[in-house]
N, C-alpha and C positions, 0 to 999 in steps of 0.2 A: 637488727644489726646484721651486717653482711658477714657471714662466716668465711674463714679462709678457704674452706673446702668448696663453698659455692663460687667464690671468685676464681678458684682454680678450674672448676668445671666450666664456667663461662669462658674462661681463657682458652681452654682446650677446644671447646665448641667453636670459638672464634678462629682459631688456627685452622681447624678442619674446613670451615665455611670459606675462609679466604683462600685456602689452598685449592679447593675444588673450583671456586670461581676463576682463579688464575689459570688453572689447567684448561678449563672449558673455553674461556675467552681466547687463550693463546692458541689452542688447537683449531677452533672454529673461526677465529678472526672476528672483526667487528666492522668490516667495510660495508658501505651501503646501509641498508637498514640493520641496526645492531641486533640481529636475531639472537646471538648468544646472551647478551645482557638482558634483552627482552624476556627470553625464556627463563633465565635465572631469576629475574624479578617476579615473574608470574609464578614460577615454581616455589620460590621463597615465600610468597604471599600465601599460597595454598598450604605449605608446610606450617607456617606460623599460625594460620587459622586453625589447623588441626591441633597444634600444640596448646594454643590458648583454650580451645574447647576442652582438651584433656585436663589442663590446669584448673579450669573452673568446675569440672565434674566433681560430684560428691565422692565417687569412688574412682580410683585410677589404678592401673596396673604398673605404673612407673613411679619412681621416687620424684618428689617435687624438684629436687636439686637437678636431676637429669633433665626434666622438662624445661626448667629455667635455663640450663646450659644450652639446650637445643634451641630454645626460643631467642634468648638474648645473644648468646655467643654465635651459634651456627647460622641462624637466619640473619642476625644482625650483620655478620660479615659476608655472608653469601649475597645479601642484598639489604640495603636500607629501605628499599621500596616496599618490602613486606610490611613493615611497621606503618608506613604511610598509608597503604591500602587498608590495613586493619583499622586504623584510626578513622578513616572515612566510613568504612563499613559499620563500625560501632555507632557512629553518629546517625547514619541512615537507619540502622536497626532500632535506635532509640527515638526515632521520629524527628530528629534534628536535621531535617532535609536541607534547609538553607545553610546551616553551619557546615554540614558535610560537603555539600557542593562548593560552597565558598572556600572552604579550607583546601579542597582538592585543586580548584582552579587557581586560587592565589598562590598555592605552593608551586604549582607547575609554572605559572607565568613569572612569578618573582624568582624562582629557582633558575629559569632560563635567562632572565635578565641579569641576575647575579653572576651566573657562570660566564655569560658574554662579557660583562663588565670586568670580571677578574681576568679573563683572557686578554681583553684590550689593554688593561692597565699593565699587566705583566709583559705583554708584547711591546708596548711603548717603552717601558722601562728597559727591556732587553735591547731594543733598537737604539735608545739613547746611550746605553753603556757601550754598545758596539761602535757607534759613530764617534763617541768620545775617546775611545781607545785607538781609533784609526787615525786621529789627528796628531 
């Protein structure tokens, strides 16, 4: 059962991760190659890998609640890519090469298609509303 203190810790981690992401992206921009987001995604993946290793360790110097807050809250809001990368890495580590590669490629391809589809649908809806109100 999820304790209120765990939920609060995850929420605080989420606020911090989202805030840091916004500050970095707004200062560095994201034109051309999205270096800021790319760097945050890679950094978040590295942090999440460290946190999961710590969570799975028999002995840890941190409270499990703090690690959960950092993994789910902070990394989850800093980047959702970190979880994606970890899921692929776990499958590869477990010898599930086909599943890991398939999951990665399908997620990327279908994610791009879904994002483009959502953009097109929203843009068409916006254009129709604009043309309808101009008449």
